[in-house]
C-alpha positions in Angstrom: 133.0 -49.3 -55.5 132.9 -46.0 -54.2 135.6 -45.4 -51.2 137.0 -42.4 -50.9 134.6 -40.0 -49.4 134.7 -35.8 -48.7 133.1 -34.6 -45.9 132.6 -30.8 -45.2 130.9 -29.5 -42.0 131.9 -30.5 -39.1 129.4 -29.2 -36.8 127.8 -31.0 -34.1 126.3 -33.6 -36.1 128.8 -33.8 -39.0 131.5 -34.4 -36.4 130.8 -37.2 -34.9 129.1 -38.6 -38.7 132.1 -38.0 -40.3 134.2 -40.6 -37.1 131.6 -43.1 -37.6 133.0 -43.4 -41.2 136.3 -43.4 -40.2 135.7 -45.9 -38.3 133.9 -48.1 -40.4 137.0 -48.0 -42.7 136.1 -45.8 -45.0 138.9 -42.9 -46.6 137.4 -39.7 -45.6 138.8 -36.6 -46.7 137.6 -33.6 -44.7 137.6 -29.9 -44.5 135.8 -26.8 -41.8 136.7 -23.8 -40.7 136.4 -25.5 -37.3 140.8 -26.4 -37.4 140.0 -28.3 -34.1 137.0 -30.4 -35.4 139.3 -31.0 -38.8 142.4 -32.6 -36.3 140.0 -34.5 -34.4 139.4 -36.3 -37.6 142.9 -36.4 -38.6 144.0 -38.0 -35.4 141.1 -40.6 -36.1 142.5 -41.9 -39.0 141.1 -39.2 -42.0 142.7 -36.6 -43.9 142.9 -32.7 -44.4 142.0 -30.6 -47.5 142.3 -26.7 -47.6 139.1 -25.8 -50.0 135.8 -27.8 -51.2 137.2 -28.1 -54.4 139.7 -30.3 -53.0 137.9 -32.1 -51.6 135.6 -32.7 -55.2 139.1 -33.6 -56.4 140.0 -36.2 -54.9 137.2 -37.9 -53.6 134.4 -40.5 -55.4 131.3 -39.1 -52.6 131.1 -35.8 -51.7 128.8 -35.3 -48.2 127.8 -32.0 -47.0 126.7 -31.2 -43.8 126.2 -27.6 -43.3 123.9 -25.0 -41.5 121.2 -23.7 -44.3 121.0 -23.5 -47.7 123.7 -20.6 -48.6 125.9 -22.3 -47.2 125.4 -25.0 -49.2 125.2 -23.5 -52.3 128.8 -21.4 -51.3 130.4 -24.6 -50.8 128.9 -26.8 -54.0 128.1 -24.1 -56.4 131.4 -21.5 -55.3 134.2 -20.3 -57.1 136.1 -23.0 -55.0 133.6 -25.0 -54.7 132.6 -28.8 -55.6 131.7 -29.2 -58.5 135.5 -26.7 -59.7 137.0 -29.7 -58.6 134.9 -32.7 -59.0 135.0 -35.6 -61.8 132.4 -37.0 -63.5 130.7 -40.1 -62.1 130.6 -38.4 -58.8 127.8 -38.3 -56.0 127.2 -35.4 -53.7 125.0 -36.2 -50.5 123.9 -33.5 -49.3 122.6 -34.0 -45.1 122.3 -30.4 -44.6 118.9 -29.5 -43.7 118.1 -27.2 -46.4 114.9 -26.2 -48.8 113.9 -28.4 -51.1 113.9 -25.7 -54.1 117.3 -25.1 -53.2 118.2 -29.3 -53.5 116.9 -29.6 -56.7 118.1 -26.3 -57.9 122.2 -27.3 -56.8 121.2 -31.3 -58.1 120.4 -29.8 -61.5 123.1 -27.8 -62.2 125.9 -30.7 -60.5 123.6 -33.2 -63.1 125.0 -30.7 -65.8 128.4 -31.7 -64.8 127.9 -34.7 -65.1 127.8 -35.4 -61.0 124.8 -36.7 -59.1 123.6 -35.6 -55.9 121.2 -37.0 -53.4 119.4 -34.5 -51.0 119.7 -37.0 -47.3 118.6 -35.0 -44.2 119.2 -36.6 -40.9 116.6 -37.1 -37.6 118.2 -38.0 -34.7 120.5 -35.2 -32.7 123.9 -35.1 -31.4 123.4 -38.4 -29.6 122.4 -40.7 -32.6 124.9 -39.1 -34.6 127.7 -40.3 -32.4 126.2 -43.7 -32.1 125.7 -44.1 -36.1 121.9 -45.2 -35.8 120.6 -41.5 -37.1 117.4 -41.7 -39.3 117.9 -40.4 -43.2 115.5 -39.6 -45.2 116.8 -39.2 -48.9 115.6 -37.8 -52.0 117.1 -38.8 -55.8 117.5 -41.0 -58.4 117.3 -44.7 -57.2 120.3 -46.3 -59.0 122.9 -43.3 -57.2 121.0 -44.0 -53.6 121.9 -47.7 -53.6 125.0 -47.1 -55.2 125.8 -45.2 -51.7 123.5 -47.1 -49.4 126.4 -48.8 -47.2 128.1 -45.4 -47.1 124.8 -44.0 -45.2 124.4 -47.1 -43.2 127.7 -46.1 -41.6 125.9 -43.1 -40.0 122.4 -44.7 -39.7 119.7 -46.8 -39.1 116.8 -46.2 -40.5 117.6 -45.1 -44.5 115.0 -44.4 -46.5 114.4 -43.4 -49.9 111.5 -41.0 -49.8 111.7 -40.5 -53.8 113.1 -37.9 -56.5 115.0 -34.9 -56.1 114.2 -32.6 -53.1 111.8 -35.3 -51.3 114.4 -35.6 -48.5 114.6 -32.1 -47.3 110.8 -32.2 -47.8 110.5 -35.2 -45.5 112.9 -33.1 -42.9 110.6 -30.6 -43.4 107.7 -32.5 -41.8 110.0 -34.0 -39.3 111.1 -30.9 -37.8 107.1 -29.6 -37.8 106.5 -32.7 -35.6 109.0 -32.8 -33.3 109.5 -29.0 -32.7 105.5 -29.2 -31.8 105.9 -31.8 -29.8 108.7 -29.9 -27.4 106.4 -26.6 -27.9 103.0 -29.1 -26.5 105.1 -30.9 -24.1 106.7 -27.7 -22.6 103.2 -26.2 -22.1 102.1 -29.5 -19.9 105.5 -29.1 -18.1 104.5 -25.7 -16.9 101.3 -26.1 -16.0 102.3 -28.9 -14.4 104.6 -26.9 -12.4 103.0 -24.0 -12.0 100.4 -25.8 -10.5 102.9 -27.3 -8.1 103.0 -31.2 -8.7 106.1 -33.6 -8.9 107.0 -33.0 -12.5 109.1 -36.1 -12.9 106.7 -38.1 -11.1 103.9 -36.7 -13.9 106.5 -37.4 -16.6 107.1 -41.1 -15.0 103.2 -41.0 -15.1 102.7 -40.2 -18.4 105.4 -41.5 -20.5 103.7 -44.6 -21.3 100.6 -43.8 -21.7 99.3 -42.0 -25.5 101.6 -39.1 -24.6 104.8 -40.9 -24.2 107.1 -40.5 -27.4 110.8 -40.1 -27.9 111.2 -36.6 -27.7 109.4 -37.3 -24.2 112.2 -39.3 -23.5 114.6 -37.7 -25.2 113.8 -33.9 -23.7 112.3 -34.1 -20.2 115.0 -35.2 -18.4 117.4 -32.9 -19.7 115.2 -30.1 -18.8 114.6 -31.5 -15.4 118.2 -31.2 -15.1 118.9 -27.6 -16.9 120.5 -28.9 -19.5 120.3 -26.9 -22.5 123.4 -27.9 -24.4 122.7 -28.0 -27.7 122.0 -31.3 -29.8 119.9 -29.2 -32.1 120.2 -25.4 -31.6 117.0 -23.0 -31.4 118.6 -20.9 -34.4 119.2 -23.9 -36.2 115.6 -25.4 -35.6 114.6 -21.5 -36.6 115.6 -21.6 -39.8 114.2 -25.2 -40.1 110.8 -23.7 -39.6 111.5 -20.6 -41.6 112.0 -23.3 -44.6 109.1 -25.0 -43.7 106.5 -22.1 -43.9 108.4 -20.9 -47.1 107.8 -24.5 -48.7 104.0 -24.9 -46.9 102.9 -21.7 -48.4 104.6 -22.2 -52.0 102.6 -25.5 -52.0 99.4 -23.6 -50.6 99.3 -25.4 -47.5 98.4 -23.2 -44.3 100.6 -24.3 -41.2 98.8 -21.8 -38.2 100.7 -24.2 -34.9 104.1 -23.9 -37.4 103.4 -19.9 -37.4 103.4 -19.5 -34.0 106.1 -21.7 -33.4 108.3 -19.7 -35.4 107.5 -17.0 -33.7 108.3 -18.3 -30.4 112.3 -19.4 -31.8 112.2 -15.8 -32.9 111.4 -14.7 -29.5 113.8 -17.1 -27.8 116.7 -15.8 -30.3 116.2 -11.8 -29.6 116.2 -13.3 -26.1 119.6 -14.7 -26.5 119.2 -18.7 -26.5 119.9 -19.3 -30.0 122.7 -21.9 -29.4 120.4 -23.7 -26.7 119.0 -26.9 -27.5 115.0 -26.8 -29.0 114.5 -28.5 -25.7 115.2 -24.9 -24.4 111.4 -24.2 -26.3 110.4 -24.6 -22.7 112.1 -21.1 -21.4 109.6 -19.2 -23.2 106.6 -20.6 -21.3 108.4 -21.0 -18.2 108.8 -16.6 -18.8 105.3 -16.0 -19.6 104.2 -18.0 -16.5 106.8 -17.0 -14.1 108.4 -20.6 -13.2 110.8 -22.9 -13.8 110.6 -26.6 -14.9 113.2 -28.5 -12.6 113.0 -31.6 -10.6 111.4 -31.6 -7.2 
């Protein structure tokens, strides 16, 4: 049984995910640039490593949860990276949201060294990372997926093998299109209601049980009404995801007019200093256009 787990990347999502692995009894070794996060995991029962290479040397399964493609490439393929220390038969599970092209490239290089890799990005944000109910979409070999399914179940409640290598990251891109365009459409509606002078909270209560209702609506509207933009999913990370969406879509011949406009909205928010806000902060773009603020009556 694969029991020794290395975990690299203890950010907004990675830290609670690693905590759940520790709480479920797995032997976890962690590393991150944020020493406070590393210390918190050590206090919970994990051990720490000084490098990705050391993680590779001491783990059966290595999980990466990093911001972007280049970070995963550096951590896995770099001079002092995971593959410089990983044993044959080890499994890398990249749970970051990166380009499917990069996922396939890394998996191919890992396979040449006798190391299997799954791309297994997640959806659900920080709340679901904390309570271990993330949706996890997986790409890779079925036999490898079956080997590590119990580990994934310690972090998520909906775990689906989508297909071969790159399928998980492709599914995550589709997820990001739906989630972020949903937030943008919701933002337009909230700003329309606010500028019209109606009680936005009552409007939300009136529509949430109908066809406009969604998990996004219920997760984001209360936060917007409270003007709480503390990030569960940062704008700059979602900007990166939507850039990957457009690159992937263009490479396979799929025009995405709405997604391309949303990417420009994310760029505008970043220029406006909102890059660290939650992606529910998309509403601030529309508020600025309409010169109105959405809030409680």
